TIRO-2110 file (N, C-alpha, C; in Angstrom, 1 decimal):
// TIRO-2110
16.4, 2.8, 6.7, N, 1, A
15.0, 2.7, 6.0, CA, 1, A
14.1, 2.3, 7.1, C, 1, A
13.1, 3.2, 7.7, N, 2, A
12.0, 2.9, 8.8, CA, 2, A
11.3, 2.0, 8.3, C, 2, A
10.8, 1.2, 9.6, N, 3, A
9.7, 0.1, 9.4, CA, 3, A
8.7, 0.5, 10.5, C, 3, A
7.7, 0.0, 9.6, N, 4, A
6.1, 0.1, 10.5, CA, 4, A
5.8, -1.6, 10.6, C, 4, A
5.3, -1.9, 11.9, N, 5, A
5.0, -3.0, 12.4, CA, 5, A
3.1, -3.1, 12.4, C, 5, A
2.5, -3.4, 12.1, N, 6, A
1.2, -3.6, 12.5, CA, 6, A
0.2, -4.5, 11.6, C, 6, A
-0.8, -4.5, 12.0, N, 7, A
-2.2, -5.1, 10.7, CA, 7, A
-2.6, -4.1, 10.1, C, 7, A
-3.1, -4.4, 8.8, N, 8, A
-3.7, -3.7, 8.1, CA, 8, A
-5.0, -3.9, 8.1, C, 8, A
-5.7, -2.7, 8.3, N, 9, A
-7.1, -2.2, 8.9, CA, 9, A
-8.3, -1.9, 7.7, C, 9, A
-7.6, -1.2, 6.7, N, 10, A
-8.2, -0.8, 5.3, CA, 10, A
-7.5, -0.4, 4.5, C, 10, A
-8.3, -0.8, 3.0, N, 11, A
-7.6, -0.7, 2.1, CA, 11, A
-8.4, 0.6, 1.3, C, 11, A
-8.0, 1.1, 0.6, N, 12, A
-8.4, 2.2, -0.5, CA, 12, A
-8.1, 2.0, -1.6, C, 12, A
-8.8, 2.1, -2.8, N, 13, A
-8.5, 2.4, -4.1, CA, 13, A
-9.2, 3.3, -4.5, C, 13, A
-8.4, 4.3, -5.4, N, 14, A
-9.1, 5.7, -6.3, CA, 14, A
-8.2, 5.6, -7.4, C, 14, A
-9.4, 6.6, -8.2, N, 15, A
-8.7, 7.1, -9.6, CA, 15, A
-9.2, 8.7, -9.4, C, 15, A
-8.4, 9.4, -9.9, N, 16, A
-8.6, 11.2, -9.8, CA, 16, A
-8.2, 11.6, -11.5, C, 16, A
-9.0, 12.7, -11.1, N, 17, A
-8.8, 13.3, -12.9, CA, 17, A
-9.3, 12.8, -14.1, C, 17, A
-10.0, 11.5, -13.9, N, 18, A
-10.1, 10.3, -14.8, CA, 18, A
-10.5, 11.0, -16.2, C, 18, A
-9.9, 10.9, -17.5, N, 19, A
-10.1, 11.1, -18.8, CA, 19, A
-9.4, 12.6, -19.0, C, 19, A
-8.5, 13.0, -18.2, N, 20, A
-7.9, 14.1, -18.4, CA, 20, A
-6.1, 13.5, -18.4, C, 20, A
-5.2, 14.4, -19.1, N, 21, A
-3.9, 14.1, -19.3, CA, 21, A
-3.2, 13.8, -17.9, C, 21, A
-3.6, 14.1, -16.7, N, 22, A
-3.2, 14.0, -15.3, CA, 22, A
-3.9, 13.0, -14.5, C, 22, A
-4.6, 12.1, -15.2, N, 23, A
-5.1, 11.3, -14.2, CA, 23, A
-4.2, 10.2, -13.6, C, 23, A
-4.7, 9.8, -12.4, N, 24, A
-4.0, 8.8, -11.6, CA, 24, A
-4.7, 7.8, -10.8, C, 24, A
-4.2, 6.9, -10.4, N, 25, A
-4.5, 6.0, -9.4, CA, 25, A
-4.0, 5.7, -8.2, C, 25, A
-4.3, 5.5, -7.2, N, 26, A
-3.9, 5.3, -6.1, CA, 26, A
-4.3, 3.9, -5.4, C, 26, A
-3.4, 3.3, -4.5, N, 27, A
-3.7, 2.1, -3.7, CA, 27, A
-3.3, 2.4, -2.1, C, 27, A
-4.0, 2.6, -1.1, N, 28, A
-4.0, 3.0, 0.0, CA, 28, A
-4.1, 2.0, 0.9, C, 28, A
-3.0, 1.8, 2.1, N, 29, A
-3.3, 1.1, 3.0, CA, 29, A
-3.1, 1.5, 4.6, C, 29, A
-4.0, 1.4, 5.3, N, 30, A
-4.0, 1.7, 7.0, CA, 30, A
-3.7, 0.7, 7.8, C, 30, A
-2.4, 1.0, 8.4, N, 31, A
-1.8, -0.1, 9.2, CA, 31, A
-1.9, 0.1, 10.6, C, 31, A
-2.3, -0.8, 11.5, N, 32, A
-2.5, -0.2, 12.9, CA, 32, A
-1.7, -0.9, 13.7, C, 32, A
-0.4, -0.1, 14.7, N, 33, A
0.6, -0.9, 15.3, CA, 33, A
0.1, -1.1, 16.6, C, 33, A
0.6, -2.1, 17.2, N, 34, A
0.3, -2.9, 18.7, CA, 34, A
-0.1, -1.7, 19.7, C, 34, A
0.8, -0.5, 19.6, N, 35, A
0.7, 0.7, 20.5, CA, 35, A
-0.4, 1.4, 20.3, C, 35, A
-1.3, 1.2, 19.0, N, 36, A
-2.7, 2.0, 18.6, CA, 36, A
-2.3, 3.2, 18.0, C, 36, A
-1.2, 3.1, 17.8, N, 37, A
-0.8, 4.3, 16.3, CA, 37, A
-1.5, 3.7, 14.9, C, 37, A
-1.8, 4.5, 14.2, N, 38, A
-2.5, 4.4, 13.0, CA, 38, A
-1.5, 5.0, 11.7, C, 38, A
-1.5, 4.5, 10.8, N, 39, A
-0.5, 4.9, 9.5, CA, 39, A
-0.9, 4.7, 8.6, C, 39, A
-1.0, 5.9, 7.6, N, 40, A
-1.7, 5.8, 6.0, CA, 40, A
-0.4, 5.6, 5.3, C, 40, A
-0.7, 4.3, 4.2, N, 41, A
0.7, 4.3, 3.4, CA, 41, A
0.2, 4.1, 1.9, C, 41, A
0.9, 4.6, 0.9, N, 42, A
0.4, 4.4, -0.5, CA, 42, A
1.3, 3.0, -0.9, C, 42, A
0.5, 2.2, -1.5, N, 43, A
1.0, 1.0, -2.0, CA, 43, A
1.4, 1.5, -3.6, C, 43, A
0.5, 2.6, -4.0, N, 44, A
1.1, 3.0, -5.3, CA, 44, A
0.6, 4.2, -5.6, C, 44, A
1.1, 5.3, -6.3, N, 45, A
0.7, 6.5, -6.4, CA, 45, A
0.6, 6.9, -8.0, C, 45, A
0.4, 6.3, -8.9, N, 46, A
1.0, 6.3, -10.6, CA, 46, A
-0.3, 6.9, -11.4, C, 46, A
0.6, 7.5, -12.5, N, 47, A
-0.3, 7.6, -13.6, CA, 47, A
-1.1, 6.6, -13.9, C, 47, A
-2.3, 6.6, -14.6, N, 48, A
-3.3, 5.7, -15.0, CA, 48, A
-2.9, 5.1, -16.2, C, 48, A
-2.0, 5.8, -16.8, N, 49, A
-1.4, 4.7, -18.1, CA, 49, A
0.0, 4.6, -18.1, C, 49, A
0.5, 4.0, -16.5, N, 50, A
1.4, 3.4, -16.4, CA, 50, A
2.3, 2.1, -17.2, C, 50, A
3.3, 2.3, -17.2, N, 51, A
3.7, 0.8, -18.0, CA, 51, A
2.9, -0.4, -17.3, C, 51, A
2.9, -1.6, -18.2, N, 52, A
2.1, -2.5, -17.8, CA, 52, A
2.9, -3.3, -17.0, C, 52, A
4.3, -3.4, -17.0, N, 53, A
5.1, -4.0, -15.8, CA, 53, A
4.6, -3.4, -14.5, C, 53, A
4.6, -1.9, -14.6, N, 54, A
4.1, -1.2, -13.2, CA, 54, A
2.7, -1.8, -12.8, C, 54, A
1.8, -1.7, -13.6, N, 55, A
0.7, -2.1, -13.3, CA, 55, A
0.7, -3.6, -12.8, C, 55, A
1.3, -4.7, -13.0, N, 56, A
1.4, -5.9, -12.7, CA, 56, A
1.9, -5.9, -11.2, C, 56, A
2.8, -4.6, -10.9, N, 57, A
3.5, -5.2, -9.7, CA, 57, A
2.2, -4.3, -8.6, C, 57, A
1.2, -3.3, -9.1, N, 58, A
0.3, -2.8, -8.1, CA, 58, A
-0.5, -3.9, -7.7, C, 58, A
-0.7, -4.4, -8.8, N, 59, A
-1.6, -5.7, -8.6, CA, 59, A
-1.2, -6.7, -7.8, C, 59, A
0.1, -7.1, -7.8, N, 60, A
0.7, -7.6, -6.7, CA, 60, A
0.8, -7.4, -5.5, C, 60, A
1.2, -6.0, -5.2, N, 61, A
1.4, -5.3, -3.6, CA, 61, A
-0.4, -5.5, -3.4, C, 61, A
-1.5, -5.3, -4.2, N, 62, A
-2.8, -5.3, -3.4, CA, 62, A
-2.9, -6.6, -3.0, C, 62, A
-2.6, -7.7, -3.8, N, 63, A
-3.1, -8.8, -3.7, CA, 63, A
-2.3, -9.6, -2.6, C, 63, A
-1.3, -9.0, -1.9, N, 64, A
-0.1, -9.4, -1.0, CA, 64, A
-1.4, -8.6, 0.3, C, 64, A
-1.5, -7.2, 0.4, N, 65, A
-2.2, -6.6, 1.2, CA, 65, A
-3.7, -7.1, 1.4, C, 65, A
-4.2, -7.0, 0.3, N, 66, A
-5.7, -8.1, 0.7, CA, 66, A
-5.4, -9.5, 1.6, C, 66, A
-4.7, -10.2, 1.2, N, 67, A
-4.3, -11.3, 2.0, CA, 67, A
-4.0, -11.3, 3.4, C, 67, A
-3.1, -10.2, 3.5, N, 68, A
-2.9, -10.2, 5.0, CA, 68, A
-4.0, -9.3, 5.7, C, 68, A
-4.6, -8.6, 5.3, N, 69, A
-5.9, -7.8, 5.5, CA, 69, A
-6.7, -9.0, 6.1, C, 69, A
-7.3, -9.6, 5.1, N, 70, A
-8.3, -10.9, 5.3, CA, 70, A
-8.0, -11.8, 6.6, C, 70, A
-6.8, -12.0, 6.3, N, 71, A
-6.1, -13.2, 7.6, CA, 71, A
-5.6, -12.5, 8.5, C, 71, A
-5.9, -11.2, 9.0, N, 72, A
-5.1, -10.5, 9.9, CA, 72, A
-3.9, -10.7, 10.4, C, 72, A
-2.7, -10.6, 9.5, N, 73, A
-1.7, -11.5, 9.8, CA, 73, A
-0.8, -9.9, 9.8, C, 73, A
0.5, -10.1, 10.7, N, 74, A
1.2, -8.6, 11.0, CA, 74, A
2.0, -8.5, 9.6, C, 74, A
2.2, -7.3, 9.2, N, 75, A
2.8, -6.9, 8.1, CA, 75, A
3.9, -5.7, 8.8, C, 75, A
5.2, -6.0, 7.7, N, 76, A
6.1, -5.0, 8.0, CA, 76, A
6.2, -4.2, 6.7, C, 76, A
6.2, -2.9, 6.7, N, 77, A
5.9, -1.8, 6.2, CA, 77, A
7.6, -0.9, 6.1, C, 77, A
8.0, -1.0, 5.0, N, 78, A
9.3, -0.3, 5.1, CA, 78, A
9.1, 0.9, 4.2, C, 78, A
9.4, 2.3, 4.4, N, 79, A
9.5, 3.2, 3.8, CA, 79, A
10.5, 3.9, 4.1, C, 79, A
10.7, 5.5, 3.4, N, 80, A
11.3, 6.2, 3.5, CA, 80, A
11.1, 7.3, 4.8, C, 80, A
12.0, 7.8, 5.5, N, 81, A
11.6, 8.6, 6.4, CA, 81, A
10.4, 9.6, 6.7, C, 81, A
10.8, 10.5, 5.4, N, 82, A
10.0, 11.4, 5.0, CA, 82, A
9.0, 11.0, 4.0, C, 82, A
8.8, 9.8, 3.9, N, 83, A
7.5, 9.2, 3.0, CA, 83, A
6.6, 8.5, 3.6, C, 83, A
5.1, 8.4, 2.5, N, 84, A
4.5, 7.4, 3.1, CA, 84, A
4.3, 6.6, 2.1, C, 84, A
5.0, 6.7, 0.9, N, 85, A
4.9, 5.7, -0.1, CA, 85, A
6.0, 4.3, 0.4, C, 85, A
5.3, 3.2, 0.3, N, 86, A
5.8, 2.0, 0.7, CA, 86, A
6.9, 1.7, -0.2, C, 86, A
8.1, 1.0, 0.2, N, 87, A
9.1, 0.7, -0.6, CA, 87, A
9.4, -0.6, -0.9, C, 87, A
8.7, -1.6, 0.7, N, 88, A
8.6, -3.1, 0.6, CA, 88, A
7.5, -3.1, 1.6, C, 88, A
7.0, -4.2, 1.5, N, 89, A
6.0, -4.9, 2.0, CA, 89, A
6.6, -6.4, 2.6, C, 89, A
6.3, -6.6, 3.6, N, 90, A
6.6, -8.1, 4.1, CA, 90, A
5.4, -8.4, 4.9, C, 90, A
5.2, -9.9, 4.8, N, 91, A
4.1, -10.6, 5.8, CA, 91, A
4.5, -11.8, 6.6, C, 91, A
4.3, -11.6, 7.7, N, 92, A
4.7, -12.7, 8.8, CA, 92, A
3.5, -13.8, 8.4, C, 92, A
3.9, -14.9, 8.0, N, 93, A
2.8, -15.9, 7.5, CA, 93, A
2.8, -17.1, 8.8, C, 93, A
3.5, -16.7, 9.5, N, 94, A
3.4, -17.9, 10.8, CA, 94, A
3.1, -17.5, 12.2, C, 94, A
END
């Protein structure tokens, strides 16, 4: 599983097609690597009527990403080779 290491420089939250059967929410982060490359990753991309347990997971991922961004901590983003959806996020706290 590929790993991208860097600092979060941007967090974006969005809702699309609100009020329709196809409405969905996204949580997107931008990670800046030490070499200057910038990558966008989805913390989630889910229907807005997702199960409560999934919504809690989305909130926890957002809280971890926000804390890492505000404190300028290094993050490790694990994702599939052909995907921009985050499988795992790890934050270096030391």
